[in-house]
C-alpha positions in Angstrom: 17.6 -11.9 15.2 16.5 -14.0 12.2 19.0 -14.9 9.5 17.9 -16.3 6.0 19.9 -18.1 3.6 18.8 -18.8 -0.1 20.2 -21.3 -2.6 19.8 -23.3 -5.5 19.7 -20.5 -8.3 21.4 -20.9 -11.7 21.6 -21.1 -15.5 19.0 -23.2 -17.0 17.4 -23.3 -20.6 13.7 -22.1 -21.2 11.7 -25.1 -20.4 13.5 -26.3 -17.4 13.3 -26.4 -13.9 15.0 -25.3 -10.7 14.6 -25.7 -7.2 15.2 -22.8 -4.6 15.7 -23.5 -1.1 15.3 -20.8 1.7 16.8 -21.7 5.4 16.0 -19.6 8.1 17.9 -19.5 11.4 18.4 -17.5 14.5 16.4 -16.5 17.7 12.7 -16.9 16.9 9.5 -18.8 18.6 8.0 -19.9 15.2 7.7 -18.4 11.3 4.3 -17.7 10.3 5.4 -16.4 6.8 7.7 -17.5 4.1 7.9 -15.8 0.6 9.8 -15.6 -2.5 10.3 -12.0 -4.2 12.2 -11.3 -7.5 13.8 -8.3 -8.6 15.1 -7.7 -12.2 18.5 -6.0 -12.9 17.4 -3.7 -15.6 15.0 -2.0 -13.0 16.9 -2.0 -9.7 14.6 0.8 -8.4 11.3 -1.3 -8.8 9.9 -2.8 -5.8 10.6 -6.5 -5.5 7.8 -8.6 -7.0 5.9 -11.1 -4.9 6.5 -14.6 -6.8 5.0 -16.7 -4.1 4.2 -16.7 -0.2 3.1 -19.3 2.1 1.7 -18.1 5.4 0.2 -20.5 7.9 -0.5 -22.9 5.3 -2.3 -20.9 3.0 -0.2 -20.2 -0.3 -0.6 -17.3 -3.0 1.2 -16.7 -6.0 1.9 -14.1 -8.8 -0.4 -14.5 -11.7 2.9 -15.0 -14.2 4.1 -17.9 -12.2 0.6 -19.7 -11.3 0.6 -23.3 -12.6 4.3 -23.3 -13.0 5.9 -22.5 -9.5 5.1 -24.4 -6.4 5.9 -23.0 -3.0 6.0 -25.4 -0.1 7.8 -25.5 3.4 9.6 -28.1 5.7 8.3 -26.4 9.1 10.5 -28.6 11.2 14.0 -27.5 9.2 12.7 -24.0 9.3 12.8 -24.2 5.3 11.0 -23.0 2.2 11.4 -24.4 -1.4 10.3 -22.6 -4.4 10.1 -25.4 -7.4 10.1 -23.6 -10.8 9.0 -25.3 -13.7 8.4 -24.6 -17.3 11.0 -21.6 -16.6 11.0 -18.8 -19.4 13.7 -16.0 -20.1 11.1 -13.4 -18.3 11.6 -15.2 -14.9 15.3 -14.4 -15.1 15.8 -12.1 -12.0 17.6 -12.2 -8.2 15.4 -14.3 -6.0 15.0 -13.4 -2.5 13.4 -15.2 0.3 11.5 -13.3 3.1 10.9 -14.8 6.5 8.2 -13.2 9.1 8.6 -14.7 12.6 6.4 -12.9 15.1 7.6 -9.2 14.9 10.8 -10.2 13.0 10.9 -9.5 9.3 14.4 -10.7 7.5 15.6 -10.9 4.2 18.3 -13.2 2.5 21.1 -12.0 0.3 19.3 -13.4 -3.0 19.8 -15.9 -5.6 20.4 -15.4 -9.2 18.2 -17.3 -11.8 18.8 -16.8 -15.4 16.7 -18.5 -18.1 18.9 -18.4 -21.4 19.5 -20.8 -24.5 
């Protein structure tokens, strides 16, 4: 079983920065994919939007965050980070971390990011 815990959310003004952290723990051999997704409260039935993902060293980003967000991993600590810069009000959402380790696929509980003046 894989356990996932996110942290680092909060309230930030437009143009500001935040760094989210995602730590995976439990019984697994190795993690091949860690990704960040987000969901807005005004559309709870909408599928979670992919923000950024890293798989075996390759990274992909949603067009809406390219050039502003960076995903990176500390493999030894089973941790992924999402550095978010130049934040906009439309980035406001609950951010979820997804971890894929072998056949295991796990989600965290989410961390709220609010961008507002």
